[in-house]
C-alpha positions as CSV (number, residue, x, y, z in Angstrom):
1,M,299.9,-115.4,77.0
2,H,297.2,-114.4,74.7
3,N,293.7,-113.7,75.8
4,P,291.3,-116.0,73.8
5,I,288.4,-113.4,73.6
6,T,291.2,-110.9,71.9
7,Q,292.2,-113.6,69.6
8,L,288.6,-114.1,68.5
9,E,288.2,-110.5,68.1
10,Q,290.8,-110.2,65.7
11,V,289.4,-112.9,63.3
12,T,288.5,-111.6,60.0
13,L,286.3,-113.1,57.2
14,T,288.1,-114.0,53.8
15,T,286.6,-113.2,50.6
16,A,286.0,-117.0,50.5
17,S,284.6,-117.2,53.8
18,K,282.2,-114.4,52.9
19,R,281.2,-116.3,49.7
20,F,280.5,-119.5,51.6
21,L,278.5,-117.8,54.2
22,K,276.6,-116.2,51.4
23,E,275.9,-119.5,49.8
24,T,275.1,-121.0,53.0
25,A,272.6,-118.4,53.9
26,K,270.8,-119.1,50.6
27,W,270.5,-122.7,51.1
28,C,269.4,-122.1,54.7
29,F,266.6,-119.9,53.5
30,F,265.4,-122.5,50.9
31,M,265.6,-125.1,53.6
32,S,263.6,-122.7,56.1
33,V,261.1,-122.0,53.3
34,L,260.6,-125.7,52.6
35,G,260.3,-126.4,56.5
36,F,257.4,-123.6,56.8
37,I,255.5,-125.3,54.0
38,L,255.9,-128.7,55.4
39,I,254.7,-127.3,58.8
40,G,251.5,-126.0,57.1
41,F,250.9,-129.5,55.5
42,L,251.1,-130.8,59.0
43,L,248.7,-128.4,60.1
44,L,246.4,-129.2,57.4
45,L,246.6,-133.0,58.2
46,A,246.0,-131.8,61.9
47,V,242.8,-130.0,61.1
48,F,241.5,-132.6,58.9
49,A,242.6,-135.8,60.6
50,S,239.5,-136.2,62.4
51,T,237.5,-136.0,59.3
52,I,239.6,-138.4,57.4
53,M,239.5,-140.7,60.2
54,S,235.8,-140.6,60.8
55,F,235.5,-141.7,56.8
56,A,238.0,-144.4,57.4
57,G,236.1,-145.5,60.4
58,K,232.9,-145.9,58.4
59,M,235.0,-147.9,55.4
60,Q,236.8,-150.2,58.0
61,P,234.9,-150.6,61.1
62,G,237.8,-151.7,63.3
63,I,239.4,-148.4,63.4
64,P,238.9,-146.6,67.1
65,S,236.4,-143.9,66.9
66,N,238.9,-141.6,68.7
67,M,241.7,-142.1,66.7
68,G,241.1,-138.8,64.7
69,I,241.6,-136.7,67.9
70,F,244.9,-138.7,68.5
71,M,246.1,-137.9,65.1
72,T,245.3,-134.1,65.2
73,A,247.0,-133.7,68.6
74,G,249.8,-135.8,67.2
75,Y,250.4,-133.4,63.9
76,A,249.7,-130.3,66.1
77,V,252.5,-131.3,68.6
78,M,255.0,-132.1,65.4
79,S,254.2,-128.7,63.9
80,V,255.0,-127.0,67.1
81,I,258.0,-128.8,67.7
82,Y,259.4,-128.6,63.9
83,F,258.6,-124.8,64.1
84,F,261.6,-123.8,66.1
85,P,264.4,-125.0,64.3
86,V,263.0,-124.0,61.0
87,Y,262.3,-120.4,62.4
88,Y,265.8,-120.2,63.7
89,L,267.3,-121.1,60.3
90,F,265.2,-118.8,58.8
91,Q,266.6,-116.0,60.9
92,F,270.0,-117.2,60.6
93,S,269.7,-116.7,56.9
94,K,267.8,-113.4,57.3
95,K,270.4,-112.2,59.4
96,M,273.4,-113.4,57.7
97,K,272.6,-111.9,54.4
98,K,272.1,-108.6,56.1
99,A,275.4,-108.8,57.9
100,L,277.1,-109.5,54.6
101,A,275.5,-106.7,52.7
102,T,275.9,-104.1,55.5
103,K,279.4,-105.5,57.1
104,N,277.5,-105.0,60.4
105,E,279.5,-107.2,63.2
106,E,276.6,-107.2,65.6
107,T,274.2,-108.4,63.0
108,L,276.7,-111.2,62.2
109,A,276.7,-112.1,65.8
110,N,273.0,-112.3,65.8
111,A,272.8,-114.5,62.7
112,F,275.3,-116.9,64.5
113,E,273.3,-116.8,67.5
114,M,270.3,-118.0,65.6
115,L,272.2,-120.8,64.1
116,K,273.8,-121.6,67.6
117,S,270.0,-122.0,68.8
118,H,269.1,-124.2,65.6
119,Y,271.7,-126.8,66.6
120,K,271.4,-126.3,70.3
121,F,267.5,-127.1,69.5
122,L,268.3,-130.0,67.5
123,G,270.8,-131.4,69.8
124,V,268.4,-131.3,72.9
125,F,265.7,-132.7,70.8
126,T,268.2,-135.6,69.8
127,I,269.1,-136.4,73.3
128,I,265.5,-136.5,74.3
129,T,264.7,-138.6,71.3
130,L,267.7,-141.0,72.2
131,S,266.6,-141.2,75.8
132,L,262.8,-142.1,75.0
133,Y,264.3,-144.9,72.6
134,V,266.7,-146.3,75.6
135,F,263.7,-146.0,78.0
136,A,261.4,-147.8,75.4
137,I,264.0,-150.7,74.9
138,I,264.2,-151.1,78.5
139,V,260.8,-151.3,79.1
140,A,260.1,-153.6,76.3
141,S,262.8,-156.0,77.5
142,L,261.2,-156.2,80.8
143,G,258.2,-157.1,79.3
144,V,256.2,-154.2,80.9
145,L,254.1,-153.6,77.8
């Protein structure tokens, strides 16, 4: 009988696997940089939402005066939430490139840990989002709102 840990320790990366990981790291870097840029835009929207909504309120009197505060808070929260998966993706990219260049197994393990964290965050966030949707559907079907 083989010990699963022993079998995993014997896994080696083929030339093709290394090439695929290197390309994946490049795309992850691109996506993470794009993500950081989008987070920057969200933060800019958060900063200027109050100003934009005050101008909109003057042009359209029906807009609530505190709408800008809610938009600022919403964009700030979205920026914080979005930061973590982007950060994990960026770290995966950096560590994977380094691991492949140095052939360091510990760095490789750290890279995969960042990838795991990225997908774990997305998975938990998806579960929370779906749960909120189910809750909203139940509340709406009961006619509470």
